[in-house]
N, C-alpha and C positions, 0 to 999 in steps of 0.2 A: 306591431306590424313588422318592424326592421328584425325583430326576433326569429319572428316565425320564417321571414323570409331568409334569415341566415340559417335556420335549422334545415329547412326546406332545400336550399342549395346544397348544404352539406350532405344529405342524403339523397340527392339527385343522381349522383356519381358514386357510389358505393365502392367500385373498387379502387378508383383514384384516392377516396377518402380513406379507406384502409391501408392504402400505401403510404400516404402522407401520417397517419397516425403512428405505424410501424417506424418509419424514417424518425419521427421525434420521440419513440420511445427507445430506438436503438441509440439514439444522442445521448438521451437522459441515462440510459443504464450504463453506456461506455464511461461517461463523466463519473458517476457515482461508483462504478466497479473499479476504475482505475485509482482514482482517489482512494477509495476504501481499501484497496490492496496493499497501495503503498503506506499509507496512515497506518494501517492495521499492523502490517509486518514491521513497521518501525517501531509502533508502541508494545507490540508482544516483544519483540527482542529486547527493549529497553527494560521492561519488567522482568524479563528473565535474567539480564544482568544485575538489575537490583537485587534480585533473589537470591544471588550468591551470598549477600549477607555482608560483605566488605564495605569499607568507610572509604577508601580510596584506592585509585587504580593507577599505575606507573607504565605509559607506553613509549615507545622510541621517539626522537624528535620527528615533528611534524605528521604524526600518525593520525589517521583519522579516528572522528569517534565512532564511526560504523567498523566495529572489530575485525570484520572481513578484510578490512584494507590497512590493517595496520603497520605494514610496512616491513622492513628488516627485522628479525629478532634480536634480543639482547643476549649480553652474557648471563648464563645462569646464577654467576655469582653475586650479582646485583643484589639478589635476595639477602645474602649475608650482611651487606651493608646497610639496608633496608631494616634489619633486625636489630642492629646496633643503635638505632634511633629510640629517643626517648618517648614513651608512650604507645610505641608499636607491639601488639601483642603477638600477631601471628602475620606471616608473608606467605602466598601461594603462587609460585609462578606455575604459568599456563602457556604451553605452545598452541597455537591457532592454525589450522590446516584446512583450506576450502578443498572441498570435494564434491565433484558432478556426478559421482556414477550412484545411479538410482535415483537420482533426485539431486537438489542443490542443498548442501550439508555445511556446516561450519564444525569440525572435529576440535575438542578440546584433549589436548594429552594434560594430564594432570598428575602430580604426586599425591595419591589416597592421603596421606596423613596430613600434609599440610594443607590441601583444600579443605579438609574435615575440621582443621582448626579454625579456617576462617569462616567458612560457611555454616559450621554446625553438624555437617553431615548430610549424607541423601537419606530421603524416606523410601526405604526399599518395599516395592510392590511384590516383588517375586526375586529369588535368587539371593547373592551376597555380593560384597564389594569385590573390587579387583584384586586378585591373588599372584596372577601370573603374568609375564609380558604380552600374551596374547590374548589377556581378556578386554572386554569390552562392556561398558553399561549404555543402555539405551533408555530415555526417557518413556513415559506410557504412550504419547503422542507417536514418538517414531517407532515405536516398537508395533503399534496398531498399523500405520501407514505402511511399513515394511515387512509385516507379518513375522516379525523375529519372535522367538522363543527362548526361554531359559535353557542353558545348554546346549543350544542350537550353534551354528555356524553362520558367521556374518561377513561378508566379503567387502571390504573396504580398503581403498588406497592400494589395490592389487595383494591384498594380504588378506589371509583368512583368521578371522578373530572367534574367540570364543565366547559366547555371550552368557557374561556370569549373571547380569542382574538386570532388572528392570526397576527403574526408579521414578518419582513421582516428578512430574515436569517443573520448571521454574528455576533451576540452578545453571543458568548461563547457557550452555549449549544442550544438544539434544542426544549428543554421542560423545563419550568420554572413553578415553583409552590410556593406557600409562604413558608417561612423559618420555621416558628412555624411548620407548617403543616408537613412538611418532618422530621424537628427534632422529633414529636411526632412518625410518622410512622417508623423512623429508631432508636427509641431509643436513639438518642443523643442531648437530651434537653440541652437548652443553649450551643450547640457546634456549630462549623464551621469548614469546611476543609481547606478554604482558605479564605484569605482577598484581595481585590482589593483595591490599593492607588493611589488616585489622587491628583497629586502635584498641588501647585499654577501656577507653569510653568514648562515645559518640562526640562528646564535645571537646575531644582532643583532635578531633580531624584537621582542622585550621592550624594549630599548633604543629603536627607531624608534616602537613603539607608547606609550612614557612621553613621549617628545617631541612626538607627535601631539595627546594629550590636550587640553594647554594651547592649542594652535593650532585643534584643531576640537573645542571644548567642545560636549558633547551630541551628537555624531556618534557612530553605531555604528562602533567599530573591533575586528574580531575577527582573530585570528591563525587561517590557514587549517589550521593541522596539528589544530586541534580541531573543525572544522567538522562531519566525520562524526559527533561526539557532539551536537552541537547540533540535528541533524537528527532530531527525534523529533514524534510526533504531538501530545506535551504543549507542544511551543512553538509550535503553530500553533492559535489559538483556534477552537473548535467542533469540530475533527477528532478529540478522543478523546470528545466526546460524540457525534459521528456513529458512532463506531466501537461505543460502549457501545450505542448505539441499535439497531443492526443485529445486534450479539450477542444483545441482548434479545429482537428480533424472532426471531432464528431458535430460540431457547431456548424461545419461546413456541409456536413451530410445533410442537416436538417434545413439550413439556409437554401441550399440548392434545390431540395426536393420542393419546398413550399413553394419556392421562386418559380419553379416549373409547373407545378400544380396550378397555381393561382395566374399564372401568364396563360397556360393553356383554357383556364375557366374564362378569363375574360375574353379570348377570341372566339369560343364557342359560344360565350352568352353577350355577342354584340348587338344581336337583335333585341335581347332583353333589356339591356342596357339603354338602349335606344326608346323601347317601349316606357321604361320608367321614367327617362329624362322627357318626353313627350308628356307625362303624367304629372311633371313638374318638380320631379327628385333633381334635388341640388346635388353639387360636385360632392359636397361634405357626406352628403347622404350616401353616395355610391362608394365612396372611400371608407365611410364608417362600415357599410355591409360587407366588402371584402375582406376589411382587417377584422371584423367580428367574426367571418366565416375562417380566417386563419386562426385567431385566437382560441375559438372552440376546437379546431382540429388538435392544436397545440396542448390544450388542457388535458383532452382525452389522452393524448399521446404521452404526457408527462405522468399519468396515472397508470398507464401501461408500461412506461419505462421504470418506475419506482417498483411494480410488482414484478416485473421482469429480473429486477436487480436482485430483490430476495430470492427469488427462485434460483437465479445464476449463482447467487452466494451458497445457497444450500446444496447445488450440484457439485460446485467445486469443492466444498468442505468435504462431503460424502466421499469424494474421489481422492482427495488430498488433505486428509486430515490435520496435518502440521500448516496448512495455510491460516493466515488469519485476516479476514476482510471486515474492515470496520464501517460499517453505515452508519453516518450520522445525521441527525435532522439538518444539521447545517448545511451540509453539502447536498440534502435533498432539496432543499430551498433554493441554494445556490443554482443545481442543475436546472430546476424548474424555471427559474429566473433567466438562464441563458437561453434555455430552449425556447422560451415565450418571446423572447427578445430577438432571438435570431428568427423566428417564425414570423413575427411582425414585420422585421427588417425585410425578410424575403418577399413578404406580401406586399411591401411599401410601392414598389416600381410597376406592378402591375393594378395595384389599386388607383394610383395616380395616372396609368395610361387609360383605363376604365374612364375616370372621371373627365377626361380631357376629351372623349370621343364627341362629336356631333351626332346630336339627335336624329337628322335627317339622314345622315350617313349611314348611320347605325341601323336605321330602319331597314333601309335598301341593301343591307350587306346579305350576301347569299352564301 
């Protein structure tokens, strides 16, 4: 009986029901996409850093684990000191530069030989390695996103580069230029942002780190095998707060729409509530009916939101191939719970208000 009542009530005002479902769907999609975008970018960046093949990275004191925020560059001569350490096989300095022209990119200034010694070299899909000061390498994702072709011209940092080659993605950055060229363009002559270190054997990593600490006191010395676990929103100040704020905004949308919808429903169905009460319906029955109606709307809205998330992700990735949006079952369940809890909370006051109505006054309501 109550199930039929709930379904009929939901279908009685189709426009209002659709608006409520869309609001819940937007709430769920926002939560999934915001978390998916941040976690996807962090994990994809971490995998590219690990893909370099180094065992250790050295950064300036107090540098962030997010390499785009690494802080002041270090003297390039540090590389010579690192090469003198026991069990160090190769050292590759890199200068990192943030670029917002034509998108958001982190450019690596590298010395091709030392970077090859540490990483094992690039996998070239087209073209060849950098040979001149104005050469640039792009990974396949960046080349597709920016429409770059081998032997073409690529504008970066107000400088025209020659596209020497397109490489397979997964070696740190998506854009690589000669170290000396980037030093000149950024005013960081003889400087590096980070040093990648390759040990003679991977099990020598801890021994090398122990030897580095007294030589470079205060510097950030991190093993790359643990880099993926370090790349989380909690390690970047403000990112957690941003995610929580966006989730709170999404929940507020669903809560307010359900509250308004159910409150209006109670006002419009005052006489119906009076009829139910005159037939012996209890307060709990009225509350269960209205909460059940809200729950049904939320369940349908959750399904719409999850489907919208996958459609939106496909649209984003087709327009921006370098993006990474990670949709996980864990956050689908969390977003569903958040939406359902918000919807039931939004319907609680209207349901309580309906249960308190006097049957005689409700029947005489015009």
